[in-house]
N, C-alpha and C positions, 0 to 999 in steps of 0.2 A: 888356219882353218880348211879341210878336209872337203870334198867335193859333196862327201852325201850329208855332211851334216852342214852345209848350205842350201844344200837342195831340201832338208828339213826344215830348217828355218826359213826359207821361201815359202814353201807349204802353207806352213803354218799363217802366215800373213796375211795370203792370198783370204785363205780360213775365216781368217777374222773383220779383215777389211767387207766381205763380200757379208758373212753375218750379222757386222754389223750395220752394213746397210739396208740386210732384207729388215733383222728388229726396227729402225727408225720409221721405216715403212708402216712396217706393221703396227707399230705405236701409232702414228699418223692417222692410218686408217681405223682404229676402235677407236683414235677419237673421236672422226668424221663422223662414225657409226655408230657410237652408241646412243642410247634413246636418253633423250632430251626427259629432267627433272623434272616432271610433271607444276602447270602453277600451283603457287598455292601452298607449295608443297612446306617451305619454310614457315610459314602459320600455322600448319597442319602438328608443326616438329614444338612449335614452341604453347601451342592452344595445349600439347600432347602434355610440355613439359610442365604448363601452369595444372593440367591436373590433378597428375603424379602425387606434384606437391603436397604436400599433412598438412592443413589446419588448424591449428590448433585452438580449440575453442576458449572461449571465456568461460570463469567457473561464474554466476553468478553471484551477488556479496546477499549474503542472509545477516538480517539485523536479529543477531543470536535473542537478545531480548526481548524484543514483540513476539521470541516463539514462546519466548518461559511465559510472557502475562499471560493470564488466561479470566475469565470469565468468575465473579465469584457466585460461589451454588446458590449462597440467599435462604438458605435455612431459617426460618425466623424463632430461633432461640430464646433469645433473648432480646431486650432496648440493647445492647451491647453490639451484639453481636450482629443488629441490621444496620448498626452505623457502622459498621469495620465491612460486610457487604456494598452500600455504600459507598465508602469511602476505593475501595477494591474496584466499582464501575468507575469511580473519578480516574485513578490510574491507567483504569482497562483502557482509554479514551484517549487519556494521551500520553501512551504509549502506541498509540495504533491508528492517530489518526494529525493531521496535520492542519487540521481549514479548521480548528472549533477552538477558538479566547476560553483560554481561563473562567467560570464563575466564582464569587464567591464561595466556598467551600463551606464555611459555615450556615453563611444562610440555605445552600442549596439542599443540607442535612436539614437544618430546620425546618425548613415545609418538608421537604419528602416526610420528615416523623410526623409530621402534622397533616397533613395530606392522605397521609397513608393509614396514621393509628398506628405509626408502628409498625409498619409492612405487613396489618393484620386487617385490614378493612377486606371486603369483598374485591376491589378491584386493581388492589396489590397481588392480591393471590393467585384470583384467576386470570387478571388481565393483563399484572405487569407492569403496572397503571404508579409507578408510584406518588403520581404530582395533580392528579386526580383529571390530565390533561386530557380539552373535548377535541372530537371532533364531528364534524357540520354536515360532510359525506359519508351516509349511512351508509354509503356501498364497500366503504375500509369496514375490514373488523372492530368490535367494538360492542361495548356494554351502555343496557338500559337503566339509568339508577329508578327505584320504584314511582319516581316522582315527575318525572320526565317525559316533556311534551310529544317526543315522536322524532323531535325538532333537530335535537343530535344527541350524540351518546359518547363513552366515555369508552376512550381510545385504546386500541389491543394491540400490546408489544409479544412478540417473540422471546425475551428476556429483558428483566431488567433495564441492566443497562441503556438498552434501547431508549427506553421515557430519560434517565438521566441523559440521554445525551441529547433527544429530543430538546428539554426543557434546555438543557445551554445552549440551544441551536435558538430558542424561543426569547429569555435574555439575552443573546449576542445579536439578535439581525429583526426580534420581532416588532412591527411600528408600535403596537402599544406600550411599552420598555422602554422609547426614543431613553426617557427623565434618567431610567437604570446606567444603559448604558453615557451617556451625559456624563453622571457623574463619577462615573472609574473611571473611562480612558479622556474625557476634557480638565476636568477637576482633579483626580487622579483619585478620589476617592475613596479605597477598599473597609471601609468599618461594615458589620453588615448593621448593625445599628442605626446605623443612618441609611443605606440602601435601603431596607425593607420600606423605605416610607415611595418606596418609585415604586413599589407592585400594586398599586391602586389594582390594574386588571384584574390582580390574581385574591384580592380582600373580598370571597362571599360577606361578610359582615362587620361589624364598626371597631370589634376586637380582636380583629385579623392581625394588625400587626401588632397588637402588645401580647396574645397569644404565641408568634413568630421567638418575637424578642426571647421567650419566657423559658421556650426552649430553648435557644441560643445556651442562657442561661445554664440548661438544666446540663443541657451539654457538655460544658466545660463544666465544672459542678462534679458533675457524677462521671462522669465519662471516659473525664482526660487525666 
């Protein structure tokens, strides 16, 4: 090897040796004097990461069948339309509530027809009350019959279906109708011609039961 090439090689070795040392010390100095990571930075990063995540919202389950069920209009054109409207209330209540036990529908229809004059009485037309249900709290909306001593009134409802639902609640929970509840729930009788005799609290005259049974027969014969 020539002397010139040897001098060049030695020069490069010295340069890289010194440069290497300088680079090492520079790295050590940067690490030593680098600003510390603030405490809690990892928590901040985690929180930021969580906040950046897109939370998928769960769509509420919609009961389409309930949305399609509506209250009947109750246009009292005939006895047939009256019965269909009351039956529409029964369907509406069964589809939109979960805490009301069903009652005998034939008995319900017959009493609604009898108490409201097939939907033509003043209480039915103006007060939406199909069963002559009374209220003794005169602060509630009510109507007064002509012979009323003003101790009670006939309850007023927003819709006829509200009176149907109230009637069902009375039969299911009323203390005056425990015989009806026992016959239906304990004995298992659902015959309207037998259940009608448990409605003493509803009977306003001695022929009440016979009138209800007569209407049940009429409904079966003429409207079914």
